[in-house]
C-alpha positions in Angstrom: 79.7 123.5 125.2 79.2 119.8 124.5 77.7 118.9 121.1 74.5 117.0 120.4 74.9 114.2 117.9 72.1 114.0 115.4 71.7 111.3 112.8 68.7 111.5 110.5 67.7 112.3 107.0 68.5 115.5 105.0 65.7 115.8 102.4 63.7 118.1 100.2 60.1 118.5 101.2 57.2 118.9 98.8 54.4 120.3 101.0 50.7 120.0 99.8 47.8 121.3 101.9 44.2 120.2 101.5 41.5 122.5 102.7 39.2 119.7 104.0 39.8 116.6 106.1 41.4 113.5 104.6 39.2 111.3 106.7 36.0 112.6 105.1 36.9 110.7 101.9 37.8 107.4 103.5 35.2 104.7 103.8 36.4 102.2 106.5 34.1 99.6 104.9 35.7 99.9 101.5 39.4 99.6 102.2 39.9 96.7 99.9 39.1 99.1 97.0 40.8 102.1 98.6 41.5 104.9 96.1 41.3 108.6 97.0 42.5 111.8 95.5 42.7 115.3 96.9 43.0 118.7 95.2 45.7 120.7 97.1 45.6 124.4 96.1 48.6 125.0 98.4 52.1 123.8 97.3 55.6 124.6 98.6 59.0 123.1 98.2 61.3 123.4 101.2 64.4 122.0 102.8 63.7 119.3 105.3 64.6 115.9 106.6 64.6 114.8 110.3 68.3 115.2 110.9 68.6 118.6 109.2 65.4 119.8 110.9 66.5 118.8 114.4 69.9 120.3 113.8 68.5 123.5 112.5 66.3 123.9 115.6 69.1 123.0 117.9 71.1 125.9 116.4 68.2 128.2 117.0 68.4 127.2 120.6 72.1 128.1 120.6 73.3 124.5 120.7 76.0 122.9 118.6 74.6 120.0 116.6 76.9 117.4 115.0 74.8 116.2 112.0 75.5 112.8 110.4 73.5 112.5 107.2 73.7 112.0 103.5 72.8 114.1 100.4 72.8 113.4 96.7 74.2 115.0 93.6 71.6 117.8 94.0 72.5 118.5 97.6 75.2 121.2 97.2 72.8 124.1 97.7 71.4 122.4 100.9 74.9 122.0 102.3 75.7 125.6 101.6 72.5 126.6 103.5 73.5 124.6 106.5 77.0 126.0 106.5 75.6 129.5 106.3 73.7 128.8 109.5 76.8 127.5 111.3 75.8 123.8 111.1 78.8 121.7 110.3 78.6 119.5 107.2 81.8 117.7 107.9 80.0 114.4 108.5 77.3 114.8 105.8 78.2 112.3 103.0 77.6 113.5 99.4 76.7 110.8 96.9 76.9 111.6 93.3 75.1 108.4 92.2 71.7 109.4 93.6 69.4 112.3 94.3 68.8 113.7 97.8 66.0 112.1 99.7 62.6 113.6 99.0 59.4 113.7 101.1 56.0 114.5 99.6 53.8 115.5 102.6 50.1 116.2 102.4 48.4 117.9 105.3 44.8 118.7 105.9 43.0 121.3 107.9 42.8 119.0 111.0 46.6 118.4 111.1 46.4 114.9 109.6 49.3 114.0 107.3 50.1 111.6 104.6 53.7 111.2 103.6 55.5 109.5 100.7 59.2 109.2 101.1 61.9 108.5 98.6 65.2 107.7 100.4 67.5 108.5 97.5 71.1 109.0 98.6 70.2 108.2 102.2 69.8 104.5 101.3 73.4 104.5 100.0 75.0 106.3 102.9 77.4 105.0 105.5 78.3 105.6 109.2 81.4 107.8 109.6 84.3 107.3 112.0 83.5 109.7 114.9 86.0 108.4 117.4 87.8 111.8 117.5 84.5 113.5 118.2 83.5 111.4 121.2 84.8 113.7 123.9 82.8 116.6 122.5 79.4 114.8 122.4 77.1 115.1 125.4 73.9 113.6 124.0 72.5 112.1 120.8 69.4 111.3 118.9 68.9 108.6 116.3 66.1 109.7 114.0 64.4 108.2 110.9 66.7 107.5 108.0 68.0 104.3 106.4 67.5 101.7 109.1 71.0 100.1 108.6 72.6 103.5 109.5 70.2 103.9 112.4 71.4 100.6 113.8 75.0 101.6 113.2 74.4 104.9 115.0 72.9 103.2 118.0 75.8 100.7 118.1 78.3 103.6 118.0 76.5 105.3 120.9 76.4 102.1 123.0 80.1 101.4 122.3 81.2 105.0 123.3 78.8 105.4 126.2 76.7 108.2 124.6 73.1 108.6 125.9 70.7 108.8 123.0 67.0 109.2 122.2 65.5 106.6 119.8 63.1 108.3 117.4 62.0 105.5 115.0 59.3 107.7 113.3 58.0 106.4 110.0 60.7 103.6 110.1 58.8 101.7 112.8 57.6 99.1 110.3 61.0 98.8 108.7 62.5 97.3 111.9 61.9 93.6 112.6 60.1 93.0 115.9 63.3 91.9 117.8 65.4 94.7 116.3 62.8 97.3 117.3 62.7 96.1 120.9 66.5 95.9 121.2 66.8 99.5 119.8 64.3 100.8 122.4 65.9 98.9 125.2 69.4 100.3 124.4 68.2 103.9 124.3 68.0 106.4 127.1 64.4 107.1 126.0 62.0 106.9 123.1 60.1 109.8 121.4 57.3 109.1 119.0 54.0 110.6 117.8 50.7 109.1 118.8 50.3 107.1 115.6 53.8 105.7 115.8 53.3 104.7 119.4 50.2 102.8 118.5 52.2 101.0 115.8 55.0 100.2 118.2 52.7 98.7 120.9 50.8 96.8 118.2 54.0 95.5 116.6 55.5 94.4 119.9 52.2 93.2 121.5 53.3 95.1 124.6 51.7 97.8 126.8 53.3 101.0 128.0 53.8 99.4 131.4 55.5 96.4 129.8 57.9 98.7 127.9 58.6 101.0 130.8 60.1 98.0 132.6 62.8 98.1 129.8 63.0 101.8 128.8 63.7 104.8 131.2 61.0 107.0 129.5 58.7 107.4 126.6 57.6 110.7 125.1 54.4 110.6 123.0 53.5 113.7 121.0 49.8 114.3 120.3 49.8 117.5 118.2 47.3 120.1 119.5 46.4 117.7 122.3 49.9 118.2 123.8 52.6 115.8 125.0 52.5 112.7 127.3 55.6 111.8 129.2 55.8 108.2 130.7 58.3 107.1 133.2 58.2 104.1 135.5 55.2 104.5 137.7 54.4 108.0 136.5 52.6 109.7 133.6 52.6 113.4 132.9 50.2 115.0 130.4 51.4 118.4 129.2 49.1 120.7 127.2 50.3 122.1 124.0 51.5 125.7 123.8 49.1 127.8 121.8 50.5 129.0 118.5 49.5 132.5 117.3 48.6 130.9 113.9 48.8 127.5 112.4 50.2 127.5 108.9 51.6 124.0 108.5 52.3 121.3 111.2 55.2 119.8 109.2 58.4 120.0 111.2 56.7 120.6 114.6 57.8 117.2 115.9 61.4 117.8 114.9 61.3 121.2 116.7 59.9 119.5 119.7 62.7 116.9 119.7 65.3 119.7 119.5 63.8 121.3 122.6 63.8 118.0 124.5 67.4 117.3 123.5 68.4 120.8 124.6 66.8 120.4 128.0 68.2 116.9 128.6 71.7 117.9 127.5 71.5 120.9 130.0 70.6 118.5 132.8 67.0 119.6 133.1 64.2 117.4 134.3 62.3 115.5 131.7 59.2 117.5 132.4 61.0 120.8 131.8 62.7 119.4 128.6 59.3 118.3 127.3 57.8 121.7 128.0 60.6 123.4 126.0 59.9 120.9 123.3 56.2 121.7 123.2 56.9 125.4 123.1 59.3 124.9 120.2 56.7 122.9 118.3 54.2 125.7 118.7 56.6 128.1 116.9 57.3 125.6 114.1 53.7 125.4 113.0 53.6 129.2 112.5 55.8 129.0 109.4 55.5 127.4 106.0 58.2 124.7 105.8 60.2 123.1 108.5 63.1 125.6 109.0 62.2 128.6 111.0 64.2 131.6 109.8 64.7 133.0 113.4 63.6 132.4 116.9 63.2 134.9 119.8 64.2 133.0 122.9 62.6 135.4 125.2 59.3 134.9 123.4 59.8 131.2 123.5 60.4 131.2 127.3 57.4 133.5 127.8 55.1 131.2 125.8 56.2 128.3 128.0 55.7 130.4 131.2 52.2 131.4 130.1 51.2 127.8 129.3 52.7 126.0 132.3 52.6 128.7 135.0 56.3 128.8 135.8 59.6 129.7 134.1 61.8 127.1 132.4 65.3 126.9 133.8 67.9 129.0 132.1 70.2 127.4 129.6 73.9 127.2 130.5 
């Protein structure tokens, strides 16, 4: 089985949940004096980070992720957890001069989120020599982390002919306009959430049609409203898969990305890969934290079949 290269953050998540809607406290006419506070009765501390989350979900889908990331002096326990799940830590750099990246994520009862992110050790990481791994890599994703390393990862993929998804995430505004466009153009496809896509188009002053002349496809996730898949001349709107319960939306996007990667690496159509991604996202919201303890693949396939009216292809 070929491996899926994942570069992204490995982080600790502090999850806070507000019982109302964030937007109820925001006055659009008073943004110059913006100052809000929310009482969050629900608090959890979990393992997270885009790279680790995607890799964890790939493993649940019986794939072999190759994770490139960085942890700090407090990252030993996280490394042990990944190794326990069979995720290689050979290319996770450990820095003793910084703490592991930390995300403070506030969610409300309408699935809005506010995130504060401290990069910690990730800002001091470096790109490893993966030349010996090239023959084992079938696909890749470049997800949010230190932008210098994201650029290094994309350059490596281009140099070695590895198809990759570009997932700029919350780092959209950290890329210069030209660098953002070059990154998108060099990718095999772009995956973003609705807010990030709005930021991309505004930053570049380009429409979807403009960008689809330069990018093979764009996947835009819209939470409970589903997923949109754009290719040249075509747009597909996929409904979301219904979760049995929604506990916390954090990590759903990373689960979706793992599903898309799994499908594309298996040679599926983009439509089917996005359907698997949507089904994965629906399971992720059913747990507190971003790392599902287990996943019943038969249940996953059945949920996708019920939602979309046909079976997903089998995995190799």
